[in-house]
C-alpha positions in Angstrom: 14.8 52.7 168.2 13.9 56.2 167.5 17.1 56.8 165.3 15.9 54.2 162.8 12.4 55.8 162.9 13.6 59.2 161.7 15.8 57.1 159.5 13.0 55.7 158.2 10.4 58.6 157.8 13.5 60.5 156.2 13.4 57.7 153.3 9.9 58.2 152.9 10.2 61.8 152.4 12.8 61.5 149.5 10.9 59.0 147.6 8.2 60.6 148.2 10.3 63.7 146.7 11.5 62.1 143.8 8.1 61.0 143.1 6.6 64.0 142.3 9.9 65.2 140.4 9.1 62.5 137.8 5.1 63.0 137.4 3.8 63.7 133.6 3.3 67.3 132.7 0.1 67.7 130.2 1.1 69.4 127.3 -2.6 70.6 127.1 -3.1 71.5 130.7 0.6 72.7 132.4 1.0 76.3 132.8 4.4 77.8 131.9 6.1 77.3 135.3 5.0 73.3 134.7 6.6 73.2 131.2 9.9 74.8 131.9 10.2 72.6 134.7 10.3 69.9 132.2 14.2 69.0 130.8 14.4 70.2 127.5 11.9 72.4 127.7 13.1 76.5 128.5 11.2 80.1 128.2 11.2 80.7 125.0 9.9 76.5 124.0 7.1 77.2 126.7 6.3 80.3 125.3 6.1 79.1 122.6 3.9 76.1 123.1 1.5 78.0 125.1 0.6 80.9 122.6 0.1 78.0 119.9 -2.4 76.4 122.3 -4.1 79.2 123.2 -4.4 80.5 119.3 -5.1 77.1 117.7 -6.4 75.1 119.9 -5.2 71.7 122.3 -2.3 69.3 120.4 -4.5 66.2 119.6 -1.3 64.4 119.7 2.4 64.3 119.7 2.1 64.4 115.9 0.3 67.5 115.8 2.4 68.9 118.9 5.5 68.3 116.2 3.9 70.1 112.9 2.3 73.2 115.4 5.3 74.0 117.9 8.8 74.8 115.7 12.0 73.6 117.3 9.9 69.9 118.7 10.5 67.3 116.4 10.6 63.5 116.5 13.6 63.5 118.0 13.4 66.6 120.2 9.7 65.1 121.6 11.0 61.4 122.4 13.1 63.6 124.8 11.1 65.3 126.3 8.5 62.9 127.1 11.4 61.0 128.6 11.7 63.9 130.4 8.2 63.2 131.6 5.9 65.5 129.3 3.0 63.7 128.0 0.1 64.7 125.4 -3.5 63.9 126.4 -1.9 61.2 129.5 -0.1 59.7 126.8 4.4 59.1 125.8 6.1 60.0 122.8 6.6 55.7 121.8 9.7 55.9 119.8 8.3 53.4 117.7 5.7 55.7 116.5 7.8 57.9 114.5 6.6 58.7 111.1 6.9 56.7 108.7 9.7 56.6 106.3 9.5 55.7 102.6 10.2 52.2 102.2 13.2 51.4 100.4 13.2 50.5 96.8 12.3 47.1 96.2 16.3 45.3 94.9 16.5 44.4 91.7 16.2 40.2 91.4 19.0 38.9 88.8 18.4 37.7 85.7 17.9 34.7 85.7 20.6 32.3 83.9 20.2 31.5 80.7 19.3 27.6 79.5 21.2 25.5 77.4 19.7 25.6 74.2 18.1 29.6 75.3 21.3 30.9 74.4 21.3 32.8 70.9 24.0 32.4 67.9 
């Protein structure tokens, strides 16, 4: 019975630690250590984020972050979001990527000539 209780306590402790490992990191309030803890952010990127935040204020959204911090683009921001980074409490929605220019509409084929319309 005591061994089962000890095993249960160990499992609970492991699960609680795992929960903290996946905690969201808010870019507008995180310090360098917290930012460095996000997979994909190293010391240079965390410094760039902190300097930009200090210089021009909080990031409004993911697009604002992508514009202001060199090295964080669409693809990287999706990965950072998956690793737990949030901007104003919001994860990066991969579907919210800036819209690409629409493709040119396909040309419609010319109507076939009708009998009697042919020019001789």
